[in-house]
C-alpha positions as CSV (number, residue, x, y, z in Angstrom):
1,M,256.6,-36.0,-241.9
2,I,253.2,-36.4,-240.2
3,I,250.4,-37.4,-242.6
4,N,246.9,-36.5,-241.5
5,K,245.0,-39.5,-242.7
6,E,241.7,-37.9,-241.6
7,L,242.3,-35.0,-244.0
8,I,243.3,-37.3,-246.8
9,S,240.1,-39.3,-246.4
10,L,238.1,-36.1,-246.5
11,T,239.7,-34.8,-249.7
12,T,240.3,-38.0,-251.6
13,P,237.1,-39.6,-253.0
14,S,236.6,-43.3,-252.2
15,A,236.5,-45.7,-255.0
16,A,232.7,-46.1,-254.3
17,A,232.3,-42.3,-254.8
18,I,233.9,-42.4,-258.2
19,P,231.4,-43.3,-261.0
20,S,232.1,-46.4,-263.1
21,V,233.2,-46.0,-266.7
22,S,229.8,-47.4,-267.7
23,Q,228.0,-44.8,-265.7
24,V,230.1,-42.0,-267.1
25,L,229.6,-43.2,-270.7
26,N,225.9,-43.7,-270.2
27,L,225.5,-40.2,-268.8
28,H,227.2,-38.7,-271.9
29,L,225.2,-41.0,-274.2
30,A,222.0,-39.8,-272.6
31,N,223.1,-36.1,-272.8
32,W,224.0,-36.4,-276.4
33,S,220.8,-38.2,-277.3
34,I,218.7,-35.5,-275.7
35,L,220.8,-32.9,-277.4
36,Y,220.4,-34.6,-280.7
37,V,216.6,-34.1,-280.4
38,K,216.9,-30.6,-279.0
39,L,219.2,-29.5,-281.8
40,H,216.8,-30.9,-284.4
41,Q,214.0,-28.9,-282.8
42,F,216.2,-25.7,-282.9
43,H,217.2,-26.5,-286.5
44,W,213.5,-26.8,-287.6
45,Y,212.0,-23.9,-285.5
46,V,214.7,-21.2,-285.6
47,K,213.3,-17.9,-286.9
48,G,214.6,-14.4,-287.6
49,P,217.4,-12.6,-289.4
50,Q,219.9,-15.3,-288.4
51,F,217.8,-18.2,-289.7
52,F,220.2,-19.4,-292.4
53,T,223.3,-19.2,-290.2
54,L,221.7,-20.9,-287.2
55,H,219.8,-23.5,-289.3
56,E,223.1,-24.7,-290.7
57,K,224.9,-24.5,-287.3
58,F,222.3,-26.5,-285.5
59,Q,222.4,-29.1,-288.3
60,A,226.2,-29.3,-287.9
61,L,225.8,-29.7,-284.2
62,Y,223.2,-32.5,-284.4
63,E,225.3,-34.3,-286.9
64,E,228.2,-34.1,-284.4
65,A,225.8,-35.3,-281.7
66,A,224.9,-38.4,-283.8
67,L,228.6,-39.3,-284.1
68,H,229.1,-38.9,-280.3
69,V,226.1,-41.1,-279.6
70,D,227.4,-43.9,-281.7
71,E,231.0,-43.5,-280.4
72,L,229.9,-43.5,-276.7
73,A,227.6,-46.5,-277.2
74,E,230.2,-48.5,-279.0
75,R,232.8,-47.7,-276.3
76,L,230.3,-48.9,-273.7
77,L,230.0,-52.2,-275.5
78,A,233.8,-52.4,-275.8
79,V,234.2,-52.1,-272.0
80,G,231.5,-54.6,-271.2
81,G,228.8,-52.0,-270.5
82,K,225.3,-51.8,-271.7
83,P,224.3,-48.6,-273.5
84,L,221.1,-46.9,-272.6
85,A,218.8,-47.2,-275.6
86,S,215.4,-45.6,-274.9
87,M,214.1,-42.1,-274.6
88,K,212.8,-43.0,-271.1
89,E,216.3,-44.0,-270.0
90,Y,217.9,-41.0,-271.6
91,L,215.5,-38.6,-269.9
92,E,216.0,-40.3,-266.5
93,T,219.8,-40.2,-266.8
94,A,220.6,-37.0,-268.7
95,T,221.5,-33.7,-267.1
96,V,220.6,-31.9,-270.3
97,E,217.0,-30.9,-270.5
98,E,214.6,-30.9,-273.4
99,A,213.9,-27.6,-275.2
100,A,210.7,-25.8,-274.1
101,G,209.8,-25.2,-277.8
102,S,209.2,-21.5,-277.6
103,E,212.8,-20.2,-277.5
104,S,214.0,-17.2,-279.5
105,A,217.0,-17.7,-281.8
106,I,219.4,-16.2,-279.3
107,A,217.8,-18.2,-276.5
108,M,218.4,-21.3,-278.5
109,V,222.1,-20.4,-278.9
110,R,222.5,-19.6,-275.2
111,S,220.7,-22.8,-274.3
112,V,223.1,-24.9,-276.3
113,A,226.1,-23.0,-274.9
114,A,224.8,-23.6,-271.4
115,D,224.3,-27.3,-272.1
116,F,227.8,-27.6,-273.4
117,R,229.3,-25.8,-270.4
118,S,227.5,-28.2,-268.1
119,M,228.8,-31.1,-270.1
120,I,232.3,-29.8,-270.1
121,G,232.3,-30.1,-266.3
122,E,230.8,-33.6,-266.5
123,L,233.4,-34.6,-269.0
124,K,236.2,-33.5,-266.7
125,E,234.7,-35.6,-263.9
126,G,234.4,-38.5,-266.4
127,M,238.0,-38.2,-267.5
128,A,239.1,-38.4,-263.9
129,A,236.9,-41.4,-263.3
130,A,238.3,-43.2,-266.3
131,Q,241.9,-42.3,-265.4
132,S,241.4,-43.6,-261.9
133,R,240.5,-47.0,-263.4
134,Q,243.4,-46.9,-265.8
135,D,241.0,-46.6,-268.8
136,E,243.1,-44.1,-270.9
137,T,241.1,-44.9,-274.1
138,T,237.9,-43.7,-272.5
139,A,239.6,-40.7,-270.9
140,D,241.1,-39.8,-274.3
141,M,237.7,-40.1,-276.0
142,L,236.1,-37.8,-273.4
143,L,239.0,-35.3,-273.8
144,A,238.4,-35.1,-277.5
145,I,234.7,-34.3,-276.9
146,H,235.7,-31.8,-274.2
147,T,238.0,-30.0,-276.6
148,S,235.3,-29.8,-279.3
149,L,232.8,-28.4,-276.7
150,E,235.1,-25.7,-275.5
151,K,235.5,-24.4,-279.0
152,H,231.7,-24.6,-279.6
153,V,231.1,-22.6,-276.4
154,W,233.5,-19.9,-277.4
155,M,231.8,-19.6,-280.8
156,L,228.3,-19.7,-279.5
157,D,229.1,-17.1,-276.8
158,A,230.6,-14.9,-279.5
159,F,227.5,-15.2,-281.7
160,A,225.2,-14.4,-278.8
161,A,227.2,-11.5,-277.4
162,E,225.5,-8.1,-277.3
């Protein structure tokens, strides 16, 4: 059997290309911290015939976000990392963007679903990075968040369907 080492090096990321567990956890800490604020904004400012439903849903989601923020920060400390701990750091690191402040109720739902979709992809990458470093505990924690987000996306998409 002939092994093409050149092809393998092109398709296999180098160890330097794989983010550290601390980088992965801080990315998700930043995303959930921005989402925590964004979900509060949506909770407070949602209007329209779906107010009661969405007001409660956004509250449930920001309460979940708070749990993830704490869990991610504590895991960072457990693996010897340093959790980001300021809005400046969160905004510089997060891939989730702040709310514009003028979204309609349906635009709010779609925005959260889009954020969750993006985070699902990042969680998959984070799980792979953790597994490549034999950190199954972090990979398992990220998988649990991933599973929850997939369900949220399904429900939010169903709510926003026309």
